[in-house]
Each structure stands twice: as structure tokens, then as C-alpha cells.
C-alpha positions in Angstrom: 52.9 -94.6 -43.3 56.4 -94.2 -41.8 56.5 -92.8 -38.3 58.9 -91.8 -35.5 60.2 -94.5 -33.2 58.7 -94.2 -29.7 59.8 -95.6 -26.4 57.3 -98.4 -26.5 58.7 -99.6 -29.8 62.3 -100.0 -28.5 62.2 -103.6 -27.1 60.8 -105.1 -30.3 63.2 -103.0 -32.5 66.2 -103.9 -30.3 65.4 -107.6 -30.8 64.9 -107.0 -34.6 68.2 -105.1 -34.8 70.1 -107.7 -32.8 68.7 -110.5 -35.0 70.6 -108.9 -37.9 73.8 -108.2 -36.0 76.0 -109.7 -38.7 74.9 -106.8 -41.0 74.3 -103.9 -38.6 76.0 -104.7 -35.3 74.1 -105.6 -32.1 73.0 -102.7 -29.9 70.7 -104.2 -27.2 68.0 -102.2 -25.7 70.3 -99.7 -23.9 72.4 -99.1 -27.1 69.3 -98.6 -29.2 67.9 -96.1 -26.7 71.2 -94.2 -26.7 71.4 -94.1 -30.5 67.8 -92.8 -30.6 68.8 -89.9 -28.4 71.4 -88.8 -30.9 69.5 -89.5 -34.1 68.7 -87.0 -36.8 65.9 -89.4 -37.7 64.6 -92.5 -36.1 61.8 -93.9 -38.2 59.9 -97.1 -38.6 57.2 -98.9 -40.6 53.8 -98.9 -38.9 53.9 -102.7 -38.3 57.4 -102.6 -36.7 58.8 -104.8 -39.5 61.5 -102.2 -40.5 63.3 -99.2 -39.0 66.0 -96.7 -39.8 68.3 -94.6 -37.7 70.2 -91.7 -39.2 72.7 -89.2 -37.8 73.7 -85.9 -39.4 76.9 -83.8 -39.6 76.0 -82.1 -36.2 75.9 -85.4 -34.3 79.1 -86.1 -32.4 81.0 -88.7 -34.4 79.4 -92.2 -33.8 82.2 -94.6 -34.7 84.6 -94.6 -37.6 82.0 -94.8 -40.4 80.0 -91.8 -39.4 83.3 -90.0 -38.6 84.5 -90.6 -42.1 81.6 -88.5 -43.5 81.9 -85.9 -40.7 85.6 -85.4 -41.6 84.6 -84.6 -45.2 82.2 -81.8 -44.3 78.9 -80.9 -45.9 75.4 -81.2 -44.7 74.2 -84.8 -44.8 72.0 -87.5 -43.3 74.0 -90.6 -42.5 72.1 -93.9 -42.3 73.6 -95.7 -39.4 71.3 -98.7 -39.8 68.3 -99.8 -41.7 66.8 -103.2 -40.6 64.0 -105.1 -42.2 62.7 -108.3 -40.7 63.0 -111.3 -42.9 59.2 -111.7 -42.9 58.8 -108.1 -44.1 61.3 -108.1 -47.0 60.3 -107.5 -50.6 57.4 -105.2 -49.6 59.2 -101.9 -50.3 59.7 -100.9 -46.7 63.4 -100.1 -47.1 62.7 -98.0 -50.1 59.9 -96.2 -48.2 62.2 -95.5 -45.2 64.8 -94.1 -47.6 62.2 -91.9 -49.3 61.0 -90.7 -45.9 64.5 -89.9 -44.8 65.2 -88.1 -48.1 62.2 -85.9 -47.6 63.3 -85.0 -44.1 66.8 -84.3 -45.4 65.7 -82.1 -48.2 63.4 -80.2 -45.8 66.3 -79.6 -43.4 68.8 -78.7 -46.2 70.9 -81.9 -46.0 72.3 -82.2 -49.5 73.3 -85.9 -49.3 72.3 -89.2 -47.9 75.3 -91.3 -46.8 75.8 -94.8 -45.5 78.2 -97.8 -45.6 77.6 -101.4 -46.7 79.7 -104.4 -45.8 82.1 -105.7 -48.3 83.5 -108.3 -45.9 81.5 -110.0 -44.8 79.8 -109.4 -48.1 76.3 -107.9 -48.4 75.6 -107.9 -52.1 71.8 -107.5 -51.7 72.4 -104.2 -49.8 74.9 -103.0 -52.4 72.5 -103.8 -55.2 69.6 -102.1 -53.4 71.6 -98.9 -52.8 72.7 -98.8 -56.4 69.1 -98.9 -57.6 68.4 -95.9 -55.4 71.2 -94.0 -57.0 73.9 -94.3 -54.4 77.5 -94.1 -55.7 80.7 -95.3 -54.1 82.5 -92.6 -52.0 85.3 -94.6 -50.4 86.2 -97.8 -48.6 87.7 -98.7 -45.2 88.1 -101.4 -42.6 86.2 -100.8 -39.4 88.8 -101.1 -36.6 86.2 -102.2 -34.1 85.3 -105.4 -35.8 87.5 -105.8 -38.9 84.5 -105.5 -41.3 85.5 -104.0 -44.7 82.9 -101.4 -45.8 82.1 -99.3 -48.8 81.0 -95.8 -48.2 78.1 -94.6 -50.4 76.4 -91.3 -51.0 73.6 -89.9 -53.1 72.0 -86.4 -53.4 69.0 -86.4 -51.1 66.7 -85.0 -53.8 67.7 -88.0 -56.1 66.3 -90.5 -53.6 62.9 -88.8 -53.9 62.9 -89.4 -57.6 61.9 -92.8 -59.2 64.7 -95.4 -58.9 67.2 -95.2 -61.7 69.9 -97.6 -62.8 73.2 -98.0 -61.0 75.8 -95.4 -61.3 73.3 -92.6 -62.0 74.0 -90.5 -58.9 76.7 -87.9 -58.8 79.4 -88.3 -56.2 79.3 -86.3 -53.1 82.7 -87.2 -51.8 
């Protein structure tokens, strides 16, 4: 069901991404294309209602949040962004994208999935979602580019493949 993002998908996905700029930062078409060129994984739902971009530890640092994980070492897949259209929410697309990424990560010996979620401006829905997947807090910081306060989260890649468990069930990676 989940597939790689292709060149023909970029205009619609750039528009989707930029419609959620408060949560994921705008990229525009050129920025999304550049991010795709560096991605460990660039995956989307078949209908284009959701997509995910992830980097890994070999990707040159892509901003302070990815850099935070790179500085701590280890083999990981870092979710730079996951965007689900308002009309596609509550259909399990984000969970499917994470399971797909976890399978890729496990196959390529990436021990952890990592990401950050906004604390200010707050994104309680995303925090709750990540907790249900088994992500645990790994740290906090303020992004110097935009002043957003973020919480860093991590989970063992293999745990994301397992059925969702309650919050706090994942062991800390950092």
C-alpha cells in the first residue's frame, strides 16, 4: 500500500506539506525536491493523502533537530516530517507510514526511529500519537531557526512493527 514518492507526486505533496507549515515548516516544491534527494526514505500513501520523509545517521545534518540525533551516534531513521491531509486523518495512514519506515529501518539495521514534536506551539495530538506507537522522550530543545520548542522522541525500530502499546513502553535510545 505505501510506496516511494516519485517526481510526479512532488507538486501535490509540496502543497500538502505547506498547508501544514505550522507543524512541519514550509518547503515549497524546490525544498521538497531537495529533501527527497537526501532522504533515507520518502514514502507516501497511494492516494497522496499522507507522506513521510526520513533521514538517517549518514545524511549530512539537516538542521538542528536531525543534528541532535546525529551528534548522539547510533544507527537510526529520523522522521523529518510526516504529513496527513485533514481529509485523510483517522484512517491509519500515519501508523501505516511508520510501520513501513520501521520495516525499512529493521531491514537496513537502523536500531531506532527518531523524531521531534512541537511543544511550543503545542502539538498534543502528535505527542499522543507517538506515545501510542511506543516513542519515549529523548530530550528537548528550542529550534534556533524559528523559536519552536520541540521534544525529541525515539523508539526501537522493531517495537514500531509490534502492535501499539500504552505510553511509556519503549526503552530510551538516548
